C-alpha positions, 0 to 999 in steps of 0.5 A, spaced: 091 952 066 090 944 068 095 942 062 100 947 064 100 944 071 101 937 068 107 940 064 110 943 069 109 937 074 111 932 069 118 936 068 119 937 076 118 930 077 123 927 072 129 923 073 133 929 070 130 934 075 131 929 081 138 926 080 141 931 075 143 931 068 148 925 065 155 926 066 159 926 060 167 924 061 172 924 056 172 916 056 164 915 058 157 918 059 154 916 065 146 917 065 142 916 072 136 912 071 130 913 076 123 910 077 118 915 078 111 914 080 106 920 080 099 921 080 094 927 079 087 928 081 082 933 080 075 935 083 070 940 081 063 942 085 057 944 083 051 947 087 044 949 087 038 952 091 038 951 099 032 947 101 033 949 109 028 954 111 033 958 115 039 959 110 038 964 104 038 961 097 045 960 095 049 957 089 056 954 089 062 952 085 069 949 086 074 946 083 081 944 084 087 939 082 094 937 085 099 931 085 105 928 088 111 924 085 116 920 088 123 918 085 127 912 086 134 911 084 135 905 079 142 905 077 146 908 071 147 907 064 155 907 063 156 908 056 163 907 053 165 907 045 165 899 045 160 898 050 154 900 054 152 897 061 147 898 066 149 898 073 144 897 078 143 901 085 143 897 091 136 897 094 135 900 101 131 894 103 136 889 100 141 893 104 137 893 111 135 885 110 142 883 109 144 887 115 139 884 119 141 877 117 148 878 118 147 881 125 143 875 127 148 870 124 154 874 128 150 874 134 149 866 133 156 865 132 158 869 138 153 865 142 156 858 140 163 861 141 162 863 148 160 856 150 
């Protein structure tokens, strides 16, 4: 049962499941590339005799498993008859930082030009 869960989990969290199949064109094939991070965990319990006088004797058991995944686009492979190249996807963090830097620079320029 756990093996089936892991097989389904890995398949569901793969690049193809998240970003799609490669695109085949007459002149090129474009393959999405992603960074996929996933983790799984499992736990099992036990039980035994209850020592409290007001509780009935009991035994217990338990178990479970689960996981999570996150996928980030990294880029694409551009495969052509005479060359193959990797084209990176711009990082959202880079874009935000660039926006902040440009905003600060523009504000400073506007302050200087208004004097």
